N, C-alpha and C positions, 0 to 999 in steps of 0.2 A: 315463558313461551309467548304469552299474550302481550307482554310488554314489547317483545320483539316484533310482533305483528303491528303494534301501534307505531313503533319506530320505523318500520318499513313503510307503513301508510304515510307517515310524515315525509320521509325522504322521497317517495315516489310522487306525492302531491306537490312537493317543492319543485321537482323536475318538471312536472306537468305545467305548473304555473310559470316556470322559466320559459317553457316552450311557447306559452301565450305571447310573451314579449318577442321571442324569436320568430313567431309566425307573421309578424308585422300585419296584424289585422286580417289574418287568414289568407294573406297573399302568398305565403310560402307553404307548399304542400306538406313536406315532411314534418316540420314543427306543428302544423295545424292538425295533422293526423295524430301525432304524438300527444297532443293535449288531451284528446278524447281517450286514447289508449291508456295513458298514464293515470288519468283520473279514474278510469274504470278499475285499474289494478289497485290504486290507492283505496278506493271504497271497498274493494274486496278484502284487503288487509284489515281495514277498519272494522268490517263486519266480523271478521275472525277475532279481532281484539275485544270486541264488545261481548264475546261469550263469557268473559270473566272480569272485565274492567267496567266500572260504573259508567253509564253513558255521559253524564255531566263531566266527570273527570277526564274521560277519554277525549271527548270533543274539545274541552278547554285546552288540554295538552296538545292535541292535534292542531287546533287553530292557532294557539299561542306560539308554539315552536315553529309552525309553518310560517306564521307572520314574521317572527324574528329572523328566521333563516332567509326568507325572501327579501327582507329589508337589507340584510347583510350582502346578499347576492346582488341586489340592486346597486348598492354602494360600490362593491368590489368589481363586478363584471360589467355592469351597465353604466358606470360612472354617474350614478345618481348623487344628489347632494347629500352631504353629511354635516351634522352639527352636533354640538354637545347634547342638546335636548333629544335629538334622535337616538344617540348612543345610550343615554340614560334611560330613555323609554324602552329601548330593546332590552336593556338589562333588567328593567322592572318586569317585563313580560317573562323573562327567564326565571326571575325570582318567584313570580307567581306560579309558573309551571312546576318548579321544584316544590313549592308549598303544596300544590295539589297532589303531586306524586307522593309526598310524605303523608298527606292526609289519607290516601288510599291504602298505604302500607301500614299505617298505625293501627 
């Protein structure tokens, strides 16, 4: 259940971060409001996840997967640059997150 809260925190945080780009510097109302709303919801899920998941592990997974997902969204939806180094770096983040998850369950 607590891993589900962490997963939800990540997904909602990624949505909030995507809204940052869509807000165009807070010039668009709906995405600007969604940034704050989604970050509040994300932190709420994170707080619930921290009831059972170690802080260092939860935060590393939250920030690592969030970073990897945002990089992929930037490449696919916002036509940001892509390179072999960028892809390898994203994969290394994912490997690190898997390792942290395994360390928590071991």
